[in-house]
C-alpha positions in Angstrom: -48.9 112.4 -56.3 -51.9 110.3 -55.3 -52.4 107.3 -57.6 -55.7 107.0 -59.5 -56.8 103.9 -57.6 -56.1 105.4 -54.2 -58.8 104.6 -51.6 -59.3 105.6 -48.0 -61.4 103.5 -45.5 -64.8 104.9 -44.9 -64.5 104.3 -41.2 -60.9 105.0 -40.3 -58.0 106.7 -42.2 -56.1 103.7 -43.4 -55.7 103.7 -47.2 -54.1 101.8 -50.1 -50.6 102.8 -49.1 -51.0 99.6 -47.0 -50.5 96.9 -49.7 -52.5 94.3 -47.9 -55.6 96.4 -47.3 -59.0 95.3 -48.5 -62.4 96.9 -48.4 -66.0 95.5 -48.0 -69.0 96.7 -49.9 -69.3 99.7 -47.5 -65.7 100.7 -48.0 -64.7 99.6 -44.5 -61.2 98.2 -44.4 -59.9 94.9 -43.1 -58.0 96.7 -40.3 -61.3 98.0 -38.9 -62.8 94.5 -39.2 -59.8 93.0 -37.4 -60.2 95.6 -34.6 -63.9 94.8 -34.2 -63.3 91.0 -34.2 -60.2 90.8 -32.0 -59.8 93.9 -30.0 -63.3 95.3 -29.3 -63.8 93.0 -26.3 -60.7 94.3 -24.6 -61.1 98.0 -25.4 -64.9 98.1 -24.6 -65.0 95.6 -21.8 -67.2 96.7 -18.9 -65.6 98.4 -15.9 -66.8 95.6 -13.6 -65.3 92.8 -15.7 -62.1 94.7 -16.2 -61.8 95.4 -12.5 -62.2 91.7 -11.7 -59.5 90.7 -14.2 -57.2 93.4 -13.0 -57.5 92.4 -9.3 -56.8 88.8 -10.1 -53.8 89.7 -12.2 -52.3 92.1 -9.6 -52.6 89.3 -7.0 -50.7 87.0 -9.3 -47.9 89.4 -9.8 -47.6 90.2 -6.1 -47.6 86.5 -5.2 -44.9 85.7 -7.8 -42.7 88.6 -6.5 -43.0 87.7 -2.8 -39.6 88.0 -0.9 -38.0 89.5 -4.0 -36.8 93.1 -4.3 -39.2 93.7 -7.2 -42.4 91.9 -8.3 -42.3 93.1 -12.0 -40.1 94.8 -14.6 -41.5 97.7 -16.5 -39.9 99.1 -19.7 -39.9 102.9 -19.6 -39.3 104.8 -22.8 -40.5 108.2 -21.7 -43.6 107.9 -23.9 -47.1 108.4 -22.5 -48.0 104.7 -22.6 -45.1 103.3 -20.6 -45.1 106.4 -18.3 -48.8 106.0 -17.4 -48.4 102.2 -17.0 -45.7 102.8 -14.4 -47.9 105.3 -12.6 -50.8 102.8 -12.5 -48.6 100.0 -11.2 -47.6 102.1 -8.2 -51.2 103.0 -7.6 -51.9 99.2 -7.3 -49.1 98.7 -4.8 -46.8 96.9 -7.2 -43.0 97.1 -6.8 -41.6 97.6 -10.3 -38.1 97.9 -11.5 -38.2 100.5 -14.2 -36.0 99.7 -17.2 -34.8 102.1 -19.8 -32.9 101.2 -22.9 -30.9 104.3 -24.0 -29.7 104.0 -27.6 -28.2 107.5 -27.6 -31.1 109.1 -29.5 -33.2 110.3 -26.6 -34.7 113.8 -26.9 -34.0 116.2 -24.1 -37.8 116.2 -23.5 -37.8 112.4 -23.0 -34.9 112.5 -20.6 -36.6 115.1 -18.5 -39.9 113.2 -18.5 -38.2 110.0 -17.3 -36.3 111.9 -14.6 -39.5 113.6 -13.3 -41.5 110.4 -13.4 -38.9 108.2 -11.6 -38.3 110.9 -9.0 -42.0 111.6 -8.4 -42.8 107.9 -8.0 -39.6 107.0 -6.1 -38.9 103.9 -8.1 -35.6 102.2 -8.9 -34.5 102.7 -12.5 -32.1 100.5 -14.5 -30.7 102.3 -17.6 -28.8 100.3 -20.2 -26.7 102.6 -22.3 -26.0 101.1 -25.6 -22.4 101.0 -27.0 -22.8 103.8 -29.5 -20.0 103.0 -31.9 -21.3 99.4 -32.4 -24.9 100.6 -32.6 -24.0 103.3 -35.1 -22.3 100.7 -37.3 -25.4 98.5 -37.1 -27.6 101.4 -38.1 -25.3 102.1 -41.0 -25.5 98.5 -42.1 -29.3 98.7 -42.0 -29.3 101.9 -44.1 -26.9 100.3 -46.6 -29.2 97.3 -46.8 -32.1 99.6 -47.7 -34.5 97.6 -45.4 -37.4 99.5 -43.8 -37.2 98.6 -40.1 -34.1 100.4 -38.8 -36.0 100.5 -35.5 -35.7 96.7 -35.3 -32.4 97.4 -33.6 -33.8 99.4 -30.8 -36.9 97.2 -30.3 -34.9 94.0 -30.2 -32.3 95.4 -27.8 -35.1 96.8 -25.6 -36.7 93.3 -25.4 -33.3 91.8 -24.5 -32.6 94.3 -21.8 -35.9 93.8 -20.1 -35.6 90.0 -20.2 -32.1 90.3 -18.8 -33.3 92.2 -15.7 -36.2 89.9 -15.2 -33.8 86.9 -15.2 -31.4 88.7 -12.9 -34.0 89.1 -10.2 -36.1 86.0 -10.9 -39.1 88.1 -11.9 -42.0 86.4 -13.8 -43.8 89.5 -15.2 -42.7 92.2 -17.6 -45.5 94.8 -17.7 -45.4 97.0 -20.8 -47.3 100.1 -22.0 -48.4 98.2 -25.0 -52.2 98.3 -25.3 -55.2 97.6 -27.5 -56.7 101.1 -27.2 -53.9 102.8 -29.1 -52.1 99.9 -30.8 -54.9 97.4 -31.5 -54.7 97.4 -35.3 -52.1 95.1 -36.8 -49.1 96.6 -38.5 -49.5 96.5 -42.3 -47.5 94.0 -44.2 -44.1 95.5 -45.1 -44.2 98.4 -42.7 -41.9 96.8 -40.1 -40.2 93.5 -39.4 -40.4 90.7 -36.8 -39.0 92.1 -33.6 -37.5 88.7 -32.5 -35.4 88.3 -35.7 -31.9 88.3 -34.2 -30.8 86.3 -37.2 -31.8 89.1 -39.5 -29.9 91.7 -37.4 -26.8 89.6 -37.4 -26.9 88.9 -41.1 -27.4 92.6 -42.1 -24.7 93.6 -39.6 -22.3 91.0 -41.0 -23.0 92.4 -44.5 -21.8 95.8 -43.2 -18.7 94.2 -41.4 -20.3 94.4 -37.9 -20.3 91.6 -35.4 -22.6 91.7 -32.3 -20.3 92.1 -29.4 -22.0 94.2 -26.7 -25.3 94.7 -28.5 -28.1 93.1 -26.3 -30.2 90.9 -28.6 -32.9 88.2 -28.4 -33.9 85.6 -30.9 -36.4 82.7 -31.2 -34.4 80.3 -28.9 -34.0 83.1 -26.3 -37.8 83.8 -26.5 -38.7 80.2 -26.0 -36.3 79.8 -23.1 -37.6 82.9 -21.4 -41.3 82.1 -22.0 -41.5 78.4 -21.6 -38.6 77.4 -19.4 -38.2 80.5 -17.1 -41.9 81.3 -17.3 -41.5 85.1 -17.9 -44.6 86.7 -19.3 -44.7 89.9 -21.3 -48.0 91.5 -20.4 -49.8 94.5 -22.1 -50.6 96.1 -18.7 -52.8 98.9 -19.9 -55.3 96.4 -21.2 -56.4 96.0 -17.6 -57.7 99.6 -17.6 -60.0 101.8 -19.6 -57.1 103.5 -21.2 -57.8 107.0 -22.5 -54.7 108.7 -23.9 -55.8 112.3 -23.3 -56.8 111.6 -19.7 -53.4 109.9 -19.1 -51.6 112.9 -20.5 -53.5 115.2 -18.3 -52.7 113.2 -15.2 -49.0 112.9 -16.1 -48.8 116.7 -16.8 -50.4 117.5 -13.5 -48.5 115.1 -11.3 -45.1 114.8 -12.9 -44.6 117.9 -15.0 -44.8 115.7 -18.1 -44.4 117.3 -21.5 -46.3 116.0 -24.5 -44.9 114.8 -27.9 -46.7 115.7 -31.1 -47.1 112.0 -32.2 -46.6 108.5 -30.9 -43.0 107.4 -30.3 -41.6 110.9 -30.8 -39.6 110.7 -27.5 -36.6 109.6 -29.6 -35.0 112.1 -32.1 -34.2 109.3 -34.5 -37.8 107.8 -34.3 -39.2 111.3 -34.9 -37.0 111.7 -38.0 -37.5 108.1 -39.1 -41.3 108.2 -38.9 -41.7 111.8 -39.9 -39.3 111.9 -42.8 -37.5 108.7 -43.8 -40.5 106.4 -43.9 -42.7 108.8 -46.0 -39.8 109.8 -48.3 -38.2 106.4 -49.0 -40.9 103.9 -48.3 -44.1 105.9 -48.8 -45.2 104.9 -45.3 -47.0 107.2 -42.9 -47.4 105.4 -39.6 -49.6 108.1 -38.3 -52.4 106.5 -40.4 -52.3 103.4 -38.3 -51.9 105.2 -34.9 -54.7 107.6 -35.6 -57.0 104.9 -37.1 -56.6 102.9 -33.9 -57.7 106.0 -31.9 -60.7 106.4 -34.2 -61.7 102.7 -33.6 -61.4 103.0 -29.8 -63.6 106.2 -29.8 -60.7 108.5 -28.7 -60.7 110.5 -31.9 -63.2 111.3 -34.6 -62.4 110.3 -38.2 -62.7 114.0 -39.1 -60.0 115.0 -36.6 -57.7 112.2 -37.7 -58.1 113.3 -41.4 -57.3 116.8 -40.4 -54.1 115.8 -38.6 -53.0 113.8 -41.6 -53.4 116.8 -43.8 -50.5 118.4 -42.1 -46.8 117.4 -42.1 -45.5 115.2 -39.3 -43.3 118.2 -38.4 -44.9 121.4 -37.1 -42.5 123.6 -39.0 -39.8 123.3 -41.7 -37.3 124.6 -39.1 -38.0 121.6 -36.8 -37.5 119.2 -39.7 -34.3 120.9 -40.7 -33.0 120.8 -37.1 -33.6 117.1 -36.8 -32.1 116.5 -40.3 -29.0 118.4 -39.3 -28.7 116.4 -36.0 -29.2 113.1 -37.8 -26.5 113.9 -40.4 -24.0 115.0 -37.8 -24.6 112.0 -35.5 -24.4 109.5 -38.3 -21.4 111.2 -40.0 -23.3 111.8 -43.2 -23.3 114.5 -45.8 -26.5 115.8 -47.5 -25.4 113.8 -50.5 -25.4 110.6 -48.4 -29.0 111.2 -47.4 -30.0 111.9 -50.9 -28.4 108.7 -52.2 -30.0 106.7 -49.5 -33.5 108.1 -50.1 -33.2 107.6 -53.9 -32.3 103.9 -53.7 -35.0 101.2 -54.0 -36.1 99.6 -50.8 -35.2 96.0 -50.1 -37.2 93.4 -48.2 -35.8 92.1 -44.9 -36.1 88.5 -46.0 -33.7 89.3 -48.9 -31.2 88.7 -46.1 -31.0 85.6 -43.8 -33.9 85.6 -41.4 -35.6 83.3 -38.9 -39.1 84.2 -40.0 -39.7 80.8 -41.6 -38.8 79.0 -38.3 -40.9 81.5 -36.4 -44.0 80.8 -38.5 -43.5 77.1 -38.2 -43.3 77.2 -34.4 -46.3 79.5 -34.4 -48.4 77.0 -36.4 -47.2 74.1 -34.3 -48.2 76.0 -31.1 -51.7 76.8 -32.4 -52.3 73.2 -33.5 -51.1 72.1 -30.0 -53.7 74.4 -28.3 -56.5 73.3 -30.6 -55.8 69.6 -29.9 -55.6 70.0 -26.1 
């Protein structure tokens, strides 16, 4: 049921399900305003200026990687952003090591997409396969804790695996498929958690009787060591291009027999079930609103088309939802009653458990003051 005070932005499709949303006198939300003030210059930069920036950056990466087996690390999930970024890096003559973090939830489609891309580009691929029993226990701990960001586990491990490979080969640049054109809007408050919060992962895991043994993880100290001491930079590589998602998909399909996913991050079966079912049912969160709104703001989709897509279920058919639900229950060792009990419990905030977010915010403020006083 839609609440009486429900409001949708007049420019994008963000609405009052984002608890920190505000609207101006024209009904335009603060997410659109943020995009215009902080992201427009990147997304709508002229081709000439973008080309100059890209050339300078490519030269820096090549120089830093001279006499090394690779000059950059590139995370590869099988999604369109990271796949297209890898294609572009090879076009520029870079020598990337592709890195994939396999948490045992890959869809068959994602596995085939990665295989075709790596084969077609003839690049080296390092795949870190997570210890499933330990990872499953950590996931169970997160479910038992009723926190929203179960994907914190994957995201944190993915960061750690990429940093580990960069350190191993003395590489200074990790190029990601992150970009402003499809991810330029900030995540609403409460829709996820800080991806560097190793302390939160350990605390929630300990609550469930799990200690981190083989799980690759990264916290604030690790981040500072990698960034400030080792000089490893994490770069949103697609921001050096006029990134158009549909054009990227067309190219990937033509060159590498790439198969599309219906929504962003659906290369993982768990992510598909999590975003398409768990988030809406337990947390009243539909991340499609943010993803589609960003495409509207970057002129890659009309507001009308975004509204139309939101009018449909994240799953194309009930049969597909039931198939994913069955797979999830079997893999987690749950009964239908376990899922019902989980969905019926009230959510808990991540900072109800020990967290490093206070220290992170303190360091962030100190850093910004330092930059202002230089």
